[in-house]
BADRENRO-712642 format. One record per atom (N, C-alpha, C): residue in three letters; atom name; z, x, y. Coordinates in nm, 2 decimals. Atoms other than C-alpha are relative to their C-alpha. Layout:
BEGIN
residuo,atomo,c3,c1,c2
Ala,CA,Z,X,Y
...
This chain:
BEGIN
residuo,atomo,c3,c1,c2
Met,N,0.11,-0.08,-0.05
Met,CA,-4.34,-4.93,-6.92
Met,C,-0.12,-0.11,-0.04
Lys,N,0.13,0.09,0.03
Lys,CA,-4.67,-5.18,-6.89
Lys,C,-0.12,0.08,-0.06
Ser,N,0.12,-0.08,0.07
Ser,CA,-4.97,-5.09,-7.07
Ser,C,-0.14,-0.05,0.08
Ile,N,0.10,0.04,-0.09
Ile,CA,-5.30,-5.08,-6.92
Ile,C,-0.08,-0.13,-0.04
Leu,N,0.07,0.11,0.07
Leu,CA,-5.42,-5.38,-7.11
Leu,C,0.09,-0.11,0.12
Glu,N,-0.15,0.09,-0.11
Glu,CA,-5.14,-5.58,-6.89
Glu,C,-0.03,0.04,0.12
Asp,N,-0.02,-0.04,-0.14
Asp,CA,-5.20,-5.38,-6.58
Asp,C,-0.16,-0.08,0.03
Met,N,0.14,0.06,-0.03
Met,CA,-5.59,-5.53,-6.62
Met,C,0.04,-0.10,0.01
Tyr,N,-0.01,0.14,0.02
Tyr,CA,-5.46,-5.88,-6.71
Tyr,C,0.07,-0.04,0.11
Tyr,N,-0.08,0.07,-0.15
Tyr,CA,-5.24,-5.90,-6.38
Tyr,C,-0.05,0.03,0.12
Gly,N,0.07,-0.07,-0.10
Gly,CA,-5.50,-5.72,-6.20
Gly,C,0.05,0.10,0.08
Asn,N,-0.02,-0.07,-0.08
Asn,CA,-5.30,-5.44,-6.10
Asn,C,-0.06,0.17,0.00
Leu,N,0.09,-0.10,-0.01
Leu,CA,-5.56,-5.18,-6.21
Leu,C,-0.09,0.01,0.08
Arg,N,0.05,-0.02,-0.12
Arg,CA,-5.71,-5.07,-5.91
Arg,C,-0.06,0.12,0.01
Pro,N,0.02,-0.15,0.01
Pro,CA,-5.89,-4.73,-5.96
Pro,C,-0.06,0.01,0.12
Asp,N,0.04,-0.01,-0.17
Asp,CA,-6.06,-4.77,-5.61
Asp,C,0.09,0.04,0.07
Glu,N,-0.11,0.01,-0.13
Glu,CA,-5.73,-4.80,-5.41
Glu,C,0.08,0.17,-0.07
Ser,N,-0.09,-0.12,0.06
Ser,CA,-5.58,-4.47,-5.61
Ser,C,-0.09,0.14,-0.03
Ile,N,0.11,-0.13,0.03
Ile,CA,-5.87,-4.23,-5.64
Ile,C,0.02,0.09,0.17
Lys,N,-0.02,-0.07,-0.13
Lys,CA,-5.81,-3.93,-5.38
Lys,C,-0.10,0.10,-0.06
Ser,N,0.07,-0.09,0.06
Ser,CA,-6.08,-3.68,-5.39
Ser,C,0.04,0.17,0.01
Ala,N,-0.06,-0.09,-0.01
Ala,CA,-6.03,-3.36,-5.46
Ala,C,-0.07,0.15,0.05
Asp,N,0.09,-0.06,-0.07
Asp,CA,-6.31,-3.22,-5.28
Asp,C,0.07,0.04,0.14
Pro,N,-0.03,-0.03,-0.11
Pro,CA,-6.16,-3.00,-4.98
Pro,C,-0.07,-0.07,0.13
Arg,N,0.09,0.01,-0.11
Arg,CA,-6.41,-3.09,-4.75
Arg,C,0.05,-0.17,0.04
Ala,N,0.01,0.12,-0.07
Ala,CA,-6.28,-3.47,-4.76
Ala,C,0.12,-0.07,0.12
Lys,N,-0.11,0.05,-0.12
Lys,CA,-5.99,-3.49,-4.54
Lys,C,-0.08,0.08,0.13
Gln,N,0.02,-0.03,-0.09
Gln,CA,-6.18,-3.28,-4.31
Gln,C,-0.11,-0.13,0.06
Leu,N,0.16,0.11,-0.09
Leu,CA,-6.51,-3.52,-4.29
Leu,C,0.09,-0.15,0.03
His,N,-0.12,0.10,-0.07
His,CA,-6.18,-3.81,-4.27
His,C,0.02,0.02,0.11
Gln,N,0.02,-0.04,-0.19
Gln,CA,-6.12,-3.66,-3.93
Gln,C,-0.07,-0.02,0.07
Glu,N,0.09,0.01,-0.04
Glu,CA,-6.44,-3.64,-3.84
Glu,C,-0.05,-0.13,0.01
Val,N,0.01,0.08,-0.01
Val,CA,-6.49,-3.97,-3.90
Val,C,0.09,-0.08,0.12
Met,N,-0.10,0.10,0.01
Met,CA,-6.18,-4.13,-3.76
Met,C,-0.06,0.08,0.19
Met,N,0.05,-0.03,-0.12
Met,CA,-6.28,-3.90,-3.41
Met,C,-0.06,-0.06,0.04
Leu,N,0.09,0.09,-0.06
Leu,CA,-6.59,-4.04,-3.38
Leu,C,0.00,-0.09,0.03
Met,N,0.01,0.16,-0.02
Met,CA,-6.50,-4.39,-3.41
Met,C,0.08,0.01,0.12
Asp,N,-0.11,-0.01,-0.09
Asp,CA,-6.21,-4.31,-3.19
Asp,C,-0.11,-0.02,0.16
Asn,N,0.09,-0.04,-0.09
Asn,CA,-6.50,-4.16,-2.92
Asn,C,-0.08,-0.14,0.05
Tyr,N,0.08,0.11,-0.02
Tyr,CA,-6.72,-4.46,-2.99
Tyr,C,0.07,-0.13,0.08
Gln,N,-0.10,0.18,-0.08
Gln,CA,-6.43,-4.75,-2.88
Gln,C,0.00,0.02,0.13
Lys,N,0.00,-0.03,-0.19
Lys,CA,-6.38,-4.55,-2.54
Lys,C,-0.12,0.06,0.06
Lys,N,0.15,0.00,-0.05
Lys,CA,-6.75,-4.53,-2.49
Lys,C,-0.08,-0.12,0.01
Leu,N,0.07,0.14,-0.01
Leu,CA,-6.85,-4.86,-2.55
Leu,C,0.05,-0.13,0.02
Ala,N,-0.10,0.10,-0.08
Ala,CA,-6.75,-5.20,-2.45
Ala,C,-0.03,-0.07,-0.16
Ala,N,-0.04,0.08,0.08
Ala,CA,-6.62,-5.41,-2.68
Ala,C,-0.08,-0.09,-0.09
Ala,N,0.10,0.10,0.04
Ala,CA,-6.86,-5.65,-2.83
Ala,C,-0.11,0.13,-0.08
Glu,N,0.11,-0.14,0.08
Glu,CA,-7.09,-5.30,-2.91
Glu,C,0.10,0.09,-0.09
Phe,N,-0.05,-0.05,0.07
Phe,CA,-6.82,-5.15,-3.09
Phe,C,0.04,-0.03,-0.13
Glu,N,-0.01,0.14,0.05
Glu,CA,-6.73,-5.48,-3.25
Glu,C,-0.13,0.00,-0.14
Glu,N,0.13,0.03,0.07
Glu,CA,-7.12,-5.45,-3.42
Glu,C,0.02,0.12,-0.08
Ile,N,0.02,-0.11,0.07
Ile,CA,-7.05,-5.06,-3.52
Ile,C,0.09,-0.02,-0.15
Glu,N,-0.09,0.05,0.09
Glu,CA,-6.72,-5.18,-3.72
Glu,C,-0.04,-0.09,-0.08
Arg,N,0.09,0.09,0.12
Arg,CA,-6.92,-5.49,-3.89
Arg,C,-0.07,0.11,-0.10
Leu,N,0.15,-0.12,0.09
Leu,CA,-7.22,-5.19,-4.00
Leu,C,0.09,0.09,-0.08
Leu,N,-0.08,-0.12,0.14
Leu,CA,-6.93,-4.97,-4.17
Leu,C,0.07,-0.07,-0.04
Asp,N,-0.08,0.05,0.09
Asp,CA,-6.73,-5.27,-4.30
Asp,C,-0.11,0.00,-0.11
Leu,N,0.13,0.06,0.05
Leu,CA,-7.13,-5.39,-4.45
Leu,C,0.00,0.15,-0.10
Val,N,0.03,-0.09,0.09
Val,CA,-7.17,-5.02,-4.57
Val,C,0.10,0.02,-0.09
Gly,N,-0.08,-0.02,0.09
Gly,CA,-6.85,-5.00,-4.73
Gly,C,0.01,-0.07,-0.12
Glu,N,-0.02,0.11,0.13
Glu,CA,-6.85,-5.32,-4.94
Glu,C,-0.13,0.08,-0.08
Leu,N,0.12,-0.06,0.08
Leu,CA,-7.19,-5.13,-5.07
Leu,C,0.04,0.10,-0.05
Asn,N,-0.08,-0.12,0.14
Asn,CA,-7.04,-4.86,-5.18
Asn,C,0.10,-0.01,-0.07
Ser,N,-0.10,0.04,0.14
Ser,CA,-6.77,-5.02,-5.36
Ser,C,-0.07,-0.06,-0.11
Met,N,0.07,0.01,0.07
Met,CA,-7.04,-5.19,-5.48
Met,C,-0.04,0.08,-0.13
His,N,0.06,-0.15,0.09
His,CA,-7.21,-4.85,-5.62
His,C,0.16,0.07,-0.11
Ala,N,-0.11,-0.08,0.06
Ala,CA,-6.86,-4.73,-5.70
Ala,C,0.02,-0.07,-0.15
Ala,N,-0.05,0.06,0.10
Ala,CA,-6.79,-5.00,-5.93
Ala,C,-0.09,-0.01,-0.11
Ala,N,0.05,0.01,0.06
Ala,CA,-7.11,-5.00,-6.10
Ala,C,-0.02,0.13,-0.06
Ala,N,-0.02,-0.08,0.04
Ala,CA,-7.10,-4.64,-6.14
Ala,C,0.14,0.03,-0.11
Phe,N,-0.12,0.02,0.10
Phe,CA,-6.75,-4.70,-6.30
Phe,C,-0.05,-0.09,-0.13
Val,N,0.06,0.06,0.13
Val,CA,-6.91,-4.92,-6.56
Val,C,-0.08,0.07,-0.10
Gln,N,0.11,-0.04,0.05
Gln,CA,-7.18,-4.73,-6.65
Gln,C,0.08,0.13,-0.06
Gly,N,-0.07,-0.10,0.03
Gly,CA,-6.93,-4.39,-6.69
Gly,C,0.04,-0.04,-0.13
Tyr,N,-0.07,0.03,0.14
Tyr,CA,-6.74,-4.60,-6.95
Tyr,C,-0.10,-0.06,-0.11
Arg,N,0.15,0.04,0.13
Arg,CA,-7.03,-4.75,-7.12
Arg,C,-0.03,0.14,-0.07
Ile,N,0.12,-0.13,0.11
Ile,CA,-7.21,-4.40,-7.17
Ile,C,0.13,0.08,-0.09
Gly,N,-0.15,-0.05,-0.01
Gly,CA,-6.80,-4.28,-7.24
Gly,C,0.02,-0.03,-0.18
Ala,N,-0.03,0.04,0.11
Ala,CA,-6.78,-4.53,-7.52
Ala,C,-0.14,0.02,-0.11
Leu,N,0.09,-0.02,0.06
Leu,CA,-7.14,-4.46,-7.64
Leu,C,0.00,0.11,-0.06
Met,N,0.02,-0.08,0.10
Met,CA,-7.05,-4.11,-7.70
Met,C,0.12,0.01,-0.08
Ile,N,-0.08,0.02,0.09
Ile,CA,-6.75,-4.20,-7.88
Ile,C,-0.07,-0.05,-0.15
Met,N,0.06,0.07,0.21
Met,CA,-6.97,-4.40,-8.16
Met,C,-0.07,0.10,-0.01
Glu,N,0.05,-0.08,0.07
Glu,CA,-7.18,-4.12,-8.18
Glu,C,0.09,0.10,-0.05
Val,N,-0.06,-0.13,0.03
Val,CA,-6.90,-3.86,-8.20
Val,C,0.02,-0.08,-0.18
Tyr,N,-0.06,0.05,0.14
Tyr,CA,-6.77,-4.14,-8.52
Tyr,C,-0.11,-0.05,-0.09
Cys,N,0.10,0.06,0.05
Cys,CA,-7.10,-4.26,-8.63
Cys,C,-0.13,0.04,-0.04
Gly,N,0.07,-0.08,0.00
Gly,CA,-7.32,-3.96,-8.62
Gly,C,-0.16,-0.04,0.06
């Protein structure tokens, strides 16, 4: 069994790819997004739909950056909490 440190070193630790929401609304929201995307693809010209896809890609990148920053901040807060427990 590999250690977490080895997984980090080899780039195998990707929490953003293995997270599944525990919120029961997540599946419903995903289905709704897919339905809307399908509707837009049918209604719009190819170039217009590509613009929407590009917009969603950019929003996804921003969300990923935010999630990474939140992950780092959460880790820092956790480390500070541990320091406070041990150091007072």
